N, C-alpha and C positions, 0 to 999 in steps of 0.2 A: 145335611143332605145326602143320600146314598145315589147314584147313577151306576144304571148297569146295560149293557146292550142283549138284546135276544135276537133271534134271527130263526127266520124258518122260509121254507120255500118248496115249493109243488107246481108241477105242470098243469096246465089244463087238460080235463080228460073229454077229448071232442066226440069219444064213442060210447059211454055211458048214459042212458038216458034215464035211469032210475036214481041215481045218485042226485043228491042236490047242493049247490053251491053254499057252504057255510063260512060268514066272515065276520069276526067278531061275536061269535054266538048268532047271530041275524041268520035266518034263512034266504035265501033268494031265489023263487022258485023261477024255471024256464031260464036258466043260466045254466053254464058250463061248468060240473063241477072240476074240483081239484082232483086230480090223479093220486090218491096216496090208501094206505092201509086203514088211515082211521077217518076222521071226517073232511079230514084236509084245513083245518080253520086256522091258516098262516099267522093270523091276527092274536088269536088266544094262545098259540103254541108258542108265539115269539115273545108273548109278555109273560107266559110261565117259563120261558127258558131263560129270560131274562132276571126274574126273582129267583130263579134256582141257583143261576150263577151269582147271582148279591148275597145268595146263602152260602152256596159253596166258599166264598172270599172267606167269609167270616169265619167258619169252623175248620180252615185249612192253614196249616203255618208252614215254615219251610222243614220243620222235624218230619211231617209226613207225606213231604211232596214225593214224588216219586223220580227218581234221577236217573237219566238215558244215560246208558251207557254203551258203545260202540265198541262190538264185537270182532274180531276178523279171524 
């Protein structure tokens, strides 16, 4: 079994009266939407984030990881 964590967060937009709140692909009428450039669906975005992180771990090895070096 593979386990991964995804995270997404947005503030509520109390000023936009035309945009709708979308959570998990479900549109909630008459609710304050999320402030975002996209639909602001934090549930689907977090799930997508978790899936993509899990796939990244599968295709990433030490050989390909970027190493940070402190430059003075």
